N, C-alpha and C positions, 0 to 999 in steps of 0.2 A: 489449681487455684492460686491466686496471687497473694503472696505474703505481704502484710502491712509492714512498712518500713518507717524507722525513725527519721525525722528531718535531717539529722546529721548524716545518716547512711545514704539517704535519697540524694543529698547534694554532693556526696563524695564522688571523685572520679576514679576511686579504686586504688589510689596510690597510698593512702593512709591505712594504718592498722587500727581498726576500730574496735578491737577485742576489749571487752569490758567497759566499752564506751557507749556504743550503740549496737554492737553485735556480740555474740557469745558462742563459744564452742568449748569442747573439753580440751584443755591444754595442760593445766597444772594438776598436781596430786589432789588438791581441794576440789577442782572441778570434777575430777573422776570420782571422788568420794561422794560428792553431792549428787552426781548422776546415779551412782550405785544406790544410794539411800532412797532417792526418788523412785527408782524402779522397784525396790523392795517394798516400799510403802504402798505404791500403786498396785503391785501384784498381791500384796498381803490383803489389801481391801477387797479385791475381787475373790481371792481365795477364801476370805472370811464369809463373804455373801454365799459362796458355793458350799462351804462347810455347814453353815447355818441351815441352808436349804436341804442338804443331805440329812442333817439331824431331824429336821421337820418330816422328811420322807420316812425315816424310821419311826418317828413318834406316832404318825398317823396310820402306820401299817402299810404304806405304799411299797416299801421294799419286799415285805412278805407276799404282797399281792402280785408282784412282778415275778417272784421266784417260785411261787407255788405252780406246779405243772398244770393243774386244771385251769387256774385262773390265767396262767400264761397263754395257754392255747386259745381260750376264748377271747383273751385280749388281742392276740395276733389276728384272729379271724375278724374281730370288730374294727380293727385298724385298717383292713384292706382297702376300703374306699378312700379313706384319708391318705393312705400311702400312694395310691394311684393319682390322687389330685396333686400331691406334693411333688410327685415324679413329673407330672405334666408341667407344673410351674417351673421346675428345674429345666425342663427341655425347652422352654421358651426364652431362656437366657441367650440372647443373640451375641453377647460380648464375648465371653469365654467361659469354659466349664469351670465350675467351683470345685475346689479340692475336697476330696472325700473327708479329709481330717477336720475341715471346718464344718462340713455338713453334719458329720457325726457328733462333733462337739456341741453344735447348736441344738441338735435333737436332744442330746442328754441334759443340756442346760435347760431346755424346755420342760423335760421331765422334772428337774429339780425345782426350778422357779415356780412351777405350778403349786408347790406346796405352800408358798406364801399366800396365794389366792385361796387355797382350801381352808387355811386357818383364819384369814380375815373374813371370808364368807360365812364361816361357821359362827365366829364371834359376833358378827354384826346382824346376821338374819333375824334373830329374835326381836330386835328393836323395830323391825318392819312388819313382822308377822301379825301383830295386833291390828293392823289397818286393813286386813283382808286383801282383796285384789289390788287395791291402790297401793297398799304397802308392797306387795309383790313387785309391781311395776316400778315403784321407786327403788326398791332393792336391786332390780336388774339394771336400771339406768344409772343409779348413783353408786353402786358398789360392784356388782358382778361385772358388768361390761368394762368400766374403767380399770378395775383391779386386774381382771384377767388379761386384758390387752396390754396393760403396762408390764405385767410380769413376763408375758411372752416376748415383748420388746426388750426387756431387760436380758433375756436369754441370748439375744442377738448382740446387744450392746457390750455384754461382759467379755466377749471374745472375738467373734468374727468381725465385728464393726472396727475394731482396732487394728485388724490384720491389713497388710498392704494389698493382699489379694482380693479384698473387698474394694474393687476399683471402678465400679459403675453403679449408678442409681438402681439399675434393675437387680443388682445383687441383693439389695435390701428386701425385695420380693421374695427371692429364693430362700434366703436365711429366715425371713419371717414365716414362710410356709414350713420350714423344717422346724422352727420353734413351735408352731402351732400343732404340728404332727406330734412332737414330744409331749405337749400339754394333753392332747386328745388321748394318747396311749395311756398315761398314768391316770387321767380322769376315768377312762373306760375300765381300767383295772380296778380301781377303787369302787366304782359302781357295781361291777360284776362280783367282787368279793363280798360286798354288803348284801347282795340279792341272790347269790347262788346258794341253793339249799345245800346243807352239809349232810349228804346222804352217803358218803364214802364212794362217790362216783369214780370210775376209772376214766382213762383217756378215750374210751370208745364212744359208741352211739349214745350210750346212757348220758354221758356228760353233754354231748351236743344237744340231746333232747331236753335236758333240764336247763341248759343255759342258752338255748337257741333264741328264745324271745328277747332275753336281755341283750345278748350279743348283737341281734339285728337292730334293736333300738339304738344301741351305742354306735353301731356301724353307720347309722344315718346321721347321728349327731356329729361325728367326727370331722367330716369334710368342712363343716361350717367354721371350726376353729382354724383350719388351714386357710380358708378365704379371709377371715377376719384379720389374722395375724400377717397374711401376705399383703393386705391393704396398708396396714399399719407399718409393715416393713418397707414398702415402696417409699413412704414418706420419710422413714429413717435414713434410707439410701439418699433421697433428695436433700435431706438435711446435711449429710456428710459433705456434700459438694456445694453447699451454700452456707458456710460457717456463720456468716453474718446474721442469718435468719434461722439458725438451727432450731432454737427453742420453739418459736411459733410453728415451725414445719412439723416437728415431732408431735406437738400437741394436737395439730390438725389431723395427723394420721391416727392418733389414739382416739380422738373424738369420733371420727368417721367409723373406725373399727368398733368402738364401743357402742355407737348408736345402732349399727347393724347387728351386732351381737345381742344387745339388750332388747331390740325390737323382735328378734327372733324368739328369745325366751318368753317375752310378754304375750306374743300372738300365737305360738305354736299350739297351745291347747285349744284356743278358740278357733283358729284355722282349720285344725284337724277335725273338730267337731263339726264345723260348717261344711267341709268337704264330705264327711260321712253322711250328713243329712241330705245334702244335694245329690250325691251319687248313690247312696245306699251301700257303700263300701263298708266293710267291718274289719276288725282286727288291726293288722298293721298297715293296710293298704291306704287309708286316708292319710295317715302320718307320712307314708312314703311319698304320696302325691304332694302334700304340703311342702315337704323338705325339697323335692325336686324343683318345685316352683320358686320357693324362697331362695335356695342356694343357687338356682339357675340365674335369677335376676342379678344377685350381687356377684355371682361368678362372672357373668357377662361384664358388669361394671369393672371388675379387676382385669379381665381379658382386654377390654378396651384401652386400659391404661397401659398394659404391657404391649399391645399392639401399636399404640401411638409411639411408645419409646422405641420399639423395633423399627418402625418406619423411619423415624428421625435418624436413628443409628445408621440404617442402611443408606439414607440419602447423604449423610455426612461422610460415609466411607465409600460411596460410590466412585468408581474411577473417573477422574476428570478427563474430558474430551478436549484435546489440544485444538487451538484455533487453526493450526495447519492442516488438521484432518479435513476441513471443509474447503481449504483453498483450491484444491484440485477440482472439486465439483463446481465451484463458482466459474472457473476459468475453462472448463472442459470443452465447451461448445464455441469458444471464442475463435 
């Protein structure tokens, strides 16, 4: 991207030293001290956010949920579909393979930043509950969707976004998917902890039997988080390479992801009931059908964006055919 330049620098022929006039670099001891202080302050701000998120994780019992063997096993099982989807998004990156360190860091930050959403959702939900179904819909569209998609994007923004290896628009989709996976894992762990009966179950079939229904429901909910945050992540990547329009682009991504997310939360109960009535399916089956239809629609939306980027990338990097390659053909029969 082109760096904006001061008029003095723009008019200069390069023979003048414009340090501290129109350009700047680390030269003096004060320059180096200023740069060091800035790095410490910027790093401390990110560290403070991560530390606060970790304390919230401890406060709401998320750490215990992840370290308990019973909950851990069911959480891993519930995350399998989301892991598969995130892996597929990763495989679509046509530019370059993203480093494991950034992927793992983004996943862990997704786990941590999810706690901001958990607290805000819990605090604000009672104000909407009194309005019945309308209140629930407003809660999903005004709180749950925007808050959860924002904190998932924060997980990308805190670390991967600032790394030089985040070097293509499509990288935002990959890291967005990883943040969504982290969010889904901790959300599943908390749901399973709250609903798993405390019966002294071991890690055998008894545990799978008691937690199977909860695990299956959370397994179907997980891929949605990956899809929503991958959509928002795509626009975060677009924003990185369009700095002049960065704010509106990020907001657009959050609005789209929040709308898709909130619409799912609002319609899943009605849609599942309608499918049950129409098909006669019972148990988990109508929910499974609804999730496949809903996630399929917006998964295709995401894949179309990825495919369009991939096509443009391949055209831009296709080997150029020299004019001389055709000269012999034009004169061959002369």
